[in-house]
C-alpha positions as CSV (number, residue, x, y, z in Angstrom):
1,M,19.0,-0.7,11.3
2,A,17.1,-0.4,14.4
3,L,16.4,2.8,16.4
4,A,15.5,1.6,20.1
5,L,15.3,4.2,22.7
6,V,14.2,2.9,26.4
7,G,12.8,5.3,29.0
8,V,13.4,8.4,27.2
9,G,9.6,9.9,27.7
10,A,9.9,13.0,29.2
11,V,13.9,13.6,28.8
12,M,15.4,16.5,27.9
13,A,17.8,16.1,24.9
14,G,19.0,19.4,24.1
15,R,18.1,22.8,22.6
16,R,17.5,24.6,19.8
17,G,18.2,28.2,20.4
18,K,15.7,29.2,23.2
19,R,13.8,25.8,22.6
20,R,14.1,23.0,24.5
21,I,13.7,19.9,22.1
22,S,12.9,16.5,23.7
23,A,14.5,12.9,22.8
24,A,11.0,11.6,22.1
25,R,10.9,14.6,19.1
26,I,14.4,13.9,18.5
27,A,13.7,9.8,17.6
28,R,10.4,10.7,15.7
29,R,12.8,12.6,13.8
30,A,15.5,10.2,13.2
31,A,13.1,7.7,12.2
32,L,11.2,9.8,9.6
33,A,14.7,10.0,8.1
34,L,15.4,6.7,8.3
35,D,11.8,5.9,6.5
36,D,12.8,8.5,3.6
37,A,16.7,7.0,3.1
38,T,15.1,3.5,3.1
39,Q,12.4,3.9,0.8
40,T,14.7,6.2,-1.6
41,A,17.4,3.1,-1.2
42,V,14.7,0.6,-2.4
43,E,14.0,2.8,-5.2
44,A,17.4,3.3,-6.4
45,L,17.9,-0.8,-6.1
46,D,14.4,-1.1,-8.3
47,Y,15.7,1.4,-10.6
48,A,18.9,-0.6,-11.2
49,E,17.4,-3.6,-11.4
50,Q,15.2,-2.4,-14.3
51,C,18.1,-1.0,-15.8
52,G,20.6,-4.2,-15.5
53,I,22.7,-2.5,-13.4
54,V,24.4,-5.1,-11.2
55,C,24.7,-3.7,-7.4
56,V,27.5,-5.7,-4.6
57,D,27.9,-4.9,-1.7
58,G,31.3,-3.6,0.0
59,P,32.8,-7.3,0.7
60,Q,32.3,-9.0,-2.2
61,L,33.6,-5.9,-4.4
62,H,36.4,-5.7,-1.6
63,R,37.0,-9.7,-2.5
64,W,37.1,-9.1,-6.3
65,Q,39.7,-6.4,-5.7
66,E,42.0,-8.5,-3.9
67,D,41.7,-11.2,-6.5
68,A,39.7,-13.7,-4.0
69,G,36.1,-13.8,-5.6
70,R,34.4,-13.2,-8.9
71,R,33.9,-10.0,-10.9
72,P,30.9,-8.3,-9.3
73,W,29.3,-7.9,-12.9
74,E,29.3,-11.5,-13.8
75,A,25.8,-13.4,-13.7
76,Q,25.4,-15.2,-10.2
77,P,24.6,-18.3,-10.1
78,S,20.8,-19.5,-9.8
79,A,19.8,-21.2,-7.2
80,A,17.9,-24.5,-8.3
């Protein structure tokens, strides 16, 4: 996921109570929140790998539910 803000230098984005909040400040806060969420996801995937937990994506799970794919928890064929 990427966050791109173009030409928002001094643009007013909103208010918090009586304080004005610039778009740049909102963008910085959003970037920090995204960074925290990404770090949490990476840590969760590392933990899952250490414990042998199989993580699958939505499309893979959906294919299995529709009887069109292999069981997500079965070992994937290794690349040669």
